[in-house]
C-alpha positions as CSV (number, residue, x, y, z in Angstrom):
1,X,0.1,0.1,0.1
2,X,1.6,3.6,-0.9
3,X,0.3,5.7,1.3
4,X,0.5,9.8,2.0
5,X,2.8,11.2,4.8
6,X,1.3,11.3,7.8
7,X,1.3,15.3,8.3
8,X,0.2,15.9,12.0
9,X,2.4,12.5,13.0
10,X,5.3,14.2,11.3
11,X,4.9,17.2,12.9
12,X,4.3,16.2,16.2
13,X,7.0,14.0,16.2
14,X,9.3,16.6,15.6
15,X,8.2,18.4,18.9
16,X,6.4,16.5,21.4
17,X,9.2,15.2,23.4
18,X,11.3,18.8,23.7
19,X,8.5,21.1,24.6
20,X,7.4,22.5,28.2
21,X,4.1,23.2,27.5
22,X,2.4,20.8,25.3
23,X,-1.3,22.4,24.7
24,X,-2.0,20.2,21.7
25,X,-2.0,16.8,22.9
26,X,-5.2,15.0,22.4
27,X,-5.8,13.0,25.3
28,X,-5.8,13.8,29.0
29,X,-2.7,14.4,31.2
30,X,-1.5,11.1,31.5
31,X,-1.4,9.0,34.5
32,X,1.5,7.6,36.4
33,X,1.8,3.8,37.2
34,X,1.4,4.5,40.6
35,X,-1.8,6.8,40.3
36,X,-3.1,3.9,38.3
37,X,-2.1,1.4,41.0
38,X,-3.5,3.4,43.7
39,X,-7.0,3.6,41.8
40,X,-7.3,0.1,44.2
41,X,-8.8,0.6,47.3
42,X,-5.4,1.0,50.2
43,X,-6.4,-2.9,51.5
44,X,-5.7,-4.4,48.0
45,X,-3.1,-2.2,46.5
46,X,-0.2,-4.9,47.8
47,X,-1.7,-8.2,46.4
48,X,-2.3,-6.7,43.0
49,X,1.3,-5.1,42.7
50,X,2.7,-8.3,43.6
51,X,0.2,-9.9,40.6
52,X,1.7,-7.7,38.4
53,X,5.3,-8.2,39.4
54,X,4.9,-11.6,39.3
55,X,3.9,-11.9,35.6
56,X,5.6,-13.8,33.4
57,X,6.2,-11.4,30.2
58,X,5.3,-14.0,27.7
59,X,2.8,-13.4,24.8
60,X,-0.6,-12.4,25.7
61,X,-4.2,-14.0,24.5
62,X,-4.4,-13.1,20.8
63,X,-7.4,-11.2,20.5
64,X,-7.0,-9.5,24.2
65,X,-7.5,-11.8,27.4
66,X,-10.8,-12.6,28.0
67,X,-11.5,-10.6,31.2
68,X,-10.5,-7.4,29.4
69,X,-12.8,-8.4,26.1
70,X,-15.7,-9.4,28.6
71,X,-15.2,-6.0,30.6
72,X,-15.1,-4.1,27.5
73,X,-18.3,-6.0,25.9
74,X,-20.4,-5.1,29.3
75,X,-19.9,-1.5,28.7
76,X,-22.0,-1.8,25.4
77,X,-25.5,-3.1,25.5
78,X,-25.8,-6.4,24.1
79,X,-22.2,-6.9,23.0
80,X,-20.4,-10.3,24.0
81,X,-16.9,-10.9,24.3
82,X,-16.3,-12.2,20.8
83,X,-17.5,-9.2,19.2
84,X,-14.6,-7.6,21.1
85,X,-11.1,-7.1,19.7
86,X,-8.3,-5.9,21.5
87,X,-6.0,-3.2,19.3
88,X,-2.9,-1.8,19.7
89,X,-4.4,1.5,19.9
90,X,-7.7,2.8,17.9
91,X,-5.0,3.5,15.3
92,X,-4.8,-0.2,14.6
93,X,-8.6,-1.0,14.8
94,X,-9.3,1.5,12.6
95,X,-6.6,0.5,9.9
96,X,-7.6,-3.5,10.0
97,X,-11.5,-2.4,9.9
98,X,-10.9,-0.1,6.5
99,X,-8.2,-3.2,5.3
100,X,-11.2,-5.7,6.3
101,X,-14.4,-4.1,5.0
102,X,-12.9,-2.2,2.0
103,X,-12.0,-2.7,-1.6
104,X,-10.6,-0.4,-4.4
105,X,-13.7,1.4,-5.7
106,X,-16.0,1.2,-2.8
107,X,-17.2,4.4,-1.9
108,X,-17.0,5.8,1.3
109,X,-18.0,9.0,3.3
110,X,-15.6,10.1,6.0
111,X,-15.9,13.1,8.2
112,X,-13.1,16.2,7.4
113,X,-11.2,17.4,9.0
114,X,-10.0,14.5,10.8
115,X,-7.0,12.4,12.4
116,X,-5.7,12.0,8.8
117,X,-6.1,8.4,9.5
118,X,-9.6,8.3,8.7
119,X,-9.4,10.0,5.2
120,X,-5.8,9.1,4.1
121,X,-6.1,5.1,4.6
122,X,-9.3,4.4,2.6
123,X,-7.8,6.4,-0.1
124,X,-4.6,4.1,0.0
125,X,-6.8,1.2,-0.3
126,X,-8.4,2.7,-3.8
127,X,-12.0,3.6,-2.1
128,X,-13.8,6.7,-3.6
129,X,-13.9,8.9,-0.7
130,X,-16.4,11.6,-0.5
131,X,-15.2,13.9,2.5
132,X,-18.1,15.4,4.6
133,X,-16.8,18.5,5.8
134,X,-17.4,20.3,9.0
135,X,-17.1,24.0,8.5
136,X,-16.3,27.2,10.9
137,X,-18.8,29.0,9.9
138,X,-21.6,26.5,11.1
139,X,-19.8,26.4,14.6
140,X,-18.3,22.7,13.5
141,X,-21.4,21.0,13.4
142,X,-22.1,18.1,11.4
143,X,-25.0,18.8,8.5
144,X,-27.2,15.7,8.1
145,X,-29.0,17.4,5.1
146,X,-25.8,17.9,3.1
147,X,-24.6,14.1,4.1
148,X,-27.9,12.7,3.4
149,X,-28.4,14.9,-0.1
150,X,-24.6,15.4,-1.5
151,X,-22.8,13.1,-0.4
152,X,-24.2,9.4,-0.3
153,X,-24.8,7.2,-2.8
154,X,-27.1,4.2,-3.6
155,X,-23.8,2.2,-3.1
156,X,-21.8,3.8,-0.5
157,X,-20.0,1.0,1.4
158,X,-18.8,2.2,4.4
159,X,-19.4,6.0,6.8
160,X,-16.8,7.4,9.0
161,X,-17.5,9.8,11.4
162,X,-15.6,10.4,15.1
163,X,-17.5,11.9,17.8
164,X,-16.8,13.6,20.1
165,X,-14.7,14.9,16.9
166,X,-10.7,15.5,16.5
167,X,-9.9,18.4,15.9
168,X,-12.9,20.6,16.4
169,X,-14.9,19.2,19.5
170,X,-18.4,18.5,17.7
171,X,-20.5,16.0,18.8
172,X,-23.2,13.7,16.9
173,X,-26.3,13.4,18.9
174,X,-28.5,10.3,19.3
175,X,-31.0,11.4,16.9
176,X,-28.1,12.2,14.4
177,X,-26.6,9.1,14.9
178,X,-30.0,7.0,14.6
179,X,-30.3,8.9,11.5
180,X,-27.0,8.3,10.0
181,X,-27.3,4.6,11.3
182,X,-31.1,4.2,9.1
183,X,-29.3,5.9,5.9
184,X,-26.6,2.9,5.9
185,X,-29.2,0.4,7.0
186,X,-31.2,1.4,3.8
187,X,-27.9,0.8,1.8
188,X,-26.5,-1.7,3.4
189,X,-23.1,0.2,4.2
190,X,-21.3,0.0,7.3
191,X,-21.0,2.9,9.9
192,X,-17.3,3.2,11.2
193,X,-17.8,5.4,14.7
194,X,-14.5,6.6,16.1
195,X,-15.4,6.9,19.9
196,X,-11.8,7.6,21.4
197,X,-13.6,10.3,23.5
198,X,-16.1,7.8,24.9
199,X,-16.7,9.1,28.8
200,X,-15.2,12.4,28.2
201,X,-18.0,14.8,27.9
202,X,-17.9,18.1,29.0
203,X,-18.7,19.3,33.0
204,X,-22.1,20.4,32.7
205,X,-22.5,19.7,29.2
206,X,-24.6,17.7,26.8
207,X,-24.4,14.3,27.3
208,X,-22.8,11.7,24.7
209,X,-24.3,9.7,22.4
210,X,-24.9,6.0,22.4
211,X,-21.9,4.1,20.9
212,X,-23.1,3.4,17.2
213,X,-22.3,-0.6,18.0
214,X,-25.7,-0.4,19.9
215,X,-27.6,0.5,17.0
216,X,-27.7,-2.7,14.9
217,X,-25.3,-5.3,13.3
218,X,-24.0,-2.4,10.9
219,X,-22.6,-0.3,13.5
220,X,-18.8,-0.8,14.5
221,X,-17.9,1.0,17.6
222,X,-13.8,2.2,18.3
223,X,-12.2,3.1,21.7
224,X,-9.4,3.7,23.1
225,X,-7.2,3.9,26.5
226,X,-5.4,6.7,25.5
227,X,-7.9,9.7,25.2
228,X,-10.3,9.7,28.1
229,X,-8.4,7.4,30.7
230,X,-4.8,9.7,30.1
231,X,-3.1,6.3,29.4
232,X,-1.8,6.4,26.3
233,X,1.4,4.6,26.5
234,X,-0.4,1.6,27.2
235,X,-1.2,1.7,23.5
236,X,-4.2,-0.2,23.9
237,X,-7.5,0.5,22.4
238,X,-10.2,-1.9,20.5
239,X,-13.4,-2.6,18.5
240,X,-16.9,-3.6,18.9
241,X,-18.2,-5.3,15.9
242,X,-20.0,-8.5,14.5
243,X,-18.0,-11.6,15.6
244,X,-17.4,-12.5,11.3
245,X,-15.5,-9.0,11.3
246,X,-13.8,-9.2,14.5
247,X,-12.6,-12.5,13.3
248,X,-11.4,-11.4,10.0
249,X,-9.8,-8.4,11.5
250,X,-7.8,-10.6,14.0
251,X,-6.8,-12.9,11.0
252,X,-5.1,-9.9,9.5
253,X,-3.6,-8.8,12.8
254,X,-1.8,-11.9,13.0
255,X,0.3,-10.3,10.1
256,X,0.9,-7.0,12.2
257,X,1.3,-7.0,16.2
258,X,0.2,-10.5,16.7
259,X,-1.3,-9.7,20.1
260,X,-1.6,-7.1,22.8
261,X,1.5,-6.5,25.3
262,X,0.4,-8.9,28.4
263,X,0.9,-6.5,31.0
264,X,-0.6,-3.7,29.1
265,X,-3.9,-5.6,28.9
266,X,-3.9,-6.2,32.6
267,X,-3.4,-2.5,33.4
268,X,-6.3,-1.8,31.1
269,X,-8.5,-4.1,33.0
270,X,-7.3,-2.7,36.5
271,X,-8.1,1.0,34.6
272,X,-11.3,-0.1,33.3
273,X,-12.9,-1.6,36.5
274,X,-12.0,1.8,38.1
275,X,-13.1,4.3,35.4
276,X,-15.7,6.2,37.9
277,X,-12.7,7.6,39.1
278,X,-10.8,8.4,35.9
279,X,-13.6,10.4,34.9
280,X,-13.8,12.0,38.2
281,X,-10.1,12.9,37.8
282,X,-10.7,13.9,33.8
283,X,-13.3,16.0,34.8
284,X,-11.7,18.2,36.8
285,X,-9.0,19.0,35.0
286,X,-11.4,19.5,31.9
287,X,-13.3,21.6,34.4
288,X,-10.1,24.3,35.3
289,X,-8.9,24.1,31.7
290,X,-12.1,25.1,30.2
291,X,-12.4,27.9,32.4
292,X,-8.7,29.3,32.0
293,X,-9.2,28.9,28.2
294,X,-12.3,31.0,27.8
295,X,-11.0,33.7,30.0
296,X,-7.7,33.6,28.0
297,X,-9.9,33.9,24.8
298,X,-11.8,36.8,26.0
299,X,-8.5,38.6,27.0
300,X,-6.9,38.1,23.7
301,X,-10.0,38.3,21.3
302,X,-8.7,40.7,19.1
303,X,-5.7,38.0,18.0
304,X,-7.7,34.8,18.4
305,X,-10.5,33.2,18.7
306,X,-12.1,29.5,19.1
307,X,-15.2,27.6,19.0
308,X,-14.9,25.8,22.4
309,X,-15.6,21.7,22.1
310,X,-19.1,20.5,22.9
311,X,-17.2,17.0,23.6
312,X,-13.8,15.5,24.1
313,X,-10.7,17.8,24.7
314,X,-10.0,19.7,21.1
315,X,-10.5,22.4,19.2
316,X,-9.4,24.9,16.7
317,X,-8.5,28.0,17.4
318,X,-8.1,30.8,14.6
319,X,-5.5,33.5,14.9
320,X,-5.9,37.1,13.2
321,X,-1.8,37.1,12.3
322,X,-0.9,37.0,8.3
323,X,1.7,33.9,8.8
324,X,1.1,29.9,7.5
325,X,-0.2,27.7,10.6
326,X,3.0,25.5,10.2
327,X,5.6,28.7,10.6
328,X,3.8,29.9,13.6
329,X,3.3,26.4,15.3
330,X,7.3,25.9,14.5
331,X,8.1,29.4,16.2
332,X,6.1,28.7,19.1
333,X,7.5,25.0,19.5
334,X,11.1,26.2,18.9
335,X,11.2,29.5,20.7
336,X,8.6,29.5,23.5
337,X,8.5,25.7,24.1
338,X,4.6,25.8,23.2
339,X,3.3,22.9,21.1
340,X,0.1,23.8,18.9
341,X,-0.2,21.9,16.0
342,X,-0.9,23.6,12.8
343,X,-4.0,23.7,11.4
344,X,-2.6,23.0,8.0
345,X,-2.2,19.7,8.8
346,X,-5.9,19.5,8.9
347,X,-6.8,21.7,6.1
348,X,-7.7,24.2,8.3
349,X,-4.7,27.1,7.5
350,X,-4.5,30.2,10.0
351,X,-5.6,27.9,12.6
352,X,-3.7,25.9,15.5
353,X,-5.1,22.5,17.3
354,X,-5.5,23.0,21.1
355,X,-6.1,20.3,23.6
356,X,-7.7,21.0,27.0
357,X,-6.4,18.0,29.0
358,X,-2.8,19.1,29.8
359,X,-2.0,19.7,33.7
360,X,-3.7,22.9,34.4
361,X,-0.5,24.8,35.5
362,X,1.3,23.8,32.2
363,X,-1.9,24.7,30.4
364,X,-2.0,27.9,31.6
365,X,1.5,28.8,31.2
366,X,1.1,27.7,27.3
367,X,-1.6,29.7,26.9
368,X,0.3,32.9,28.6
369,X,3.5,32.1,26.4
370,X,1.5,32.1,23.1
371,X,0.2,35.5,24.1
372,X,3.7,36.2,24.4
373,X,4.8,35.0,21.2
374,X,1.5,36.7,18.8
375,X,2.3,39.9,20.6
376,X,6.2,40.0,19.7
377,X,5.0,38.9,16.2
378,X,2.7,41.9,15.9
379,X,5.0,44.1,17.1
380,X,7.8,43.3,14.9
381,X,5.6,44.0,12.0
382,X,4.0,40.9,11.1
383,X,0.4,42.3,10.2
384,X,-3.3,41.1,10.3
385,X,-4.6,39.3,7.7
386,X,-7.7,40.1,6.0
387,X,-10.6,37.9,6.7
């Protein structure tokens, strides 16, 4: 397969381990192993730690452990463990599904902008991809009338959505997902919903929609421990799909990563069983950072603006200066140690992707550094662009 360069990942790799203030990160501030172990009641921690330390680090169950698959299945109405495949992050789940469901020439409708994989892998397979664009002028909301009128075809094979959405924070409601599923069902099309931000609704915001896998046999849900749990280093994701699709993806995965890491699987199961505590932690970080972000955008409204995320952790901030986003993002990272991803990686020039999941003190300082950079550029002669 020949595939285009993954623009966002190439850019992030240049900077993410060197900056002090990563406020582009798509997940919540990562937990430490100690914090994860300490989720267990005090009287159970020593036994849990001994169990983990005594693990023989051989190969794990290829599909993921029976315990983890059962625990994940229990969070989806009507699902059973054989409908769950544990993967190396959501990125592997999506990759396996695209290569299992699609052939060259198949028609796909995929949300855009998006985490580039959701657009680029179907194109690389040879699918005919129609992009369902979210636009700033309507608050980055999914336009279902446009979707039905202009994008769907009688032979559409797959519909790819992401809610809450990366990079805009848009969301699909239950009613909207019901409509998408019904339109797909009428054509015999699959609906793949990247639900990487499941359990990550905004404090005091609208609730997240039910997973697409609960709506019928053509719905496939993808999830991860990276974004809502703050555990990206475990590299554990999953899919929930009909058993025959899971079996086919499992067979393909034999040629790629073979199985999840045994210790990662065990730590993920522990996290899932204590997810209510993790959700409380996540909500606290999001609540504090959202208040800081809203105040910052109000203060610097002549230079920047944004549509706050309706769910998840991400948004696109626009800026008024006449400077390409890649150049501004490099300057912020290289000279101010601030990471804000260039909007050009998503096809949105003069925007930067911002995430509100960072540790609150780092998040606030990162915004202050960003204001310093923008005001310095303005003082040094960079003008405002025409809008």
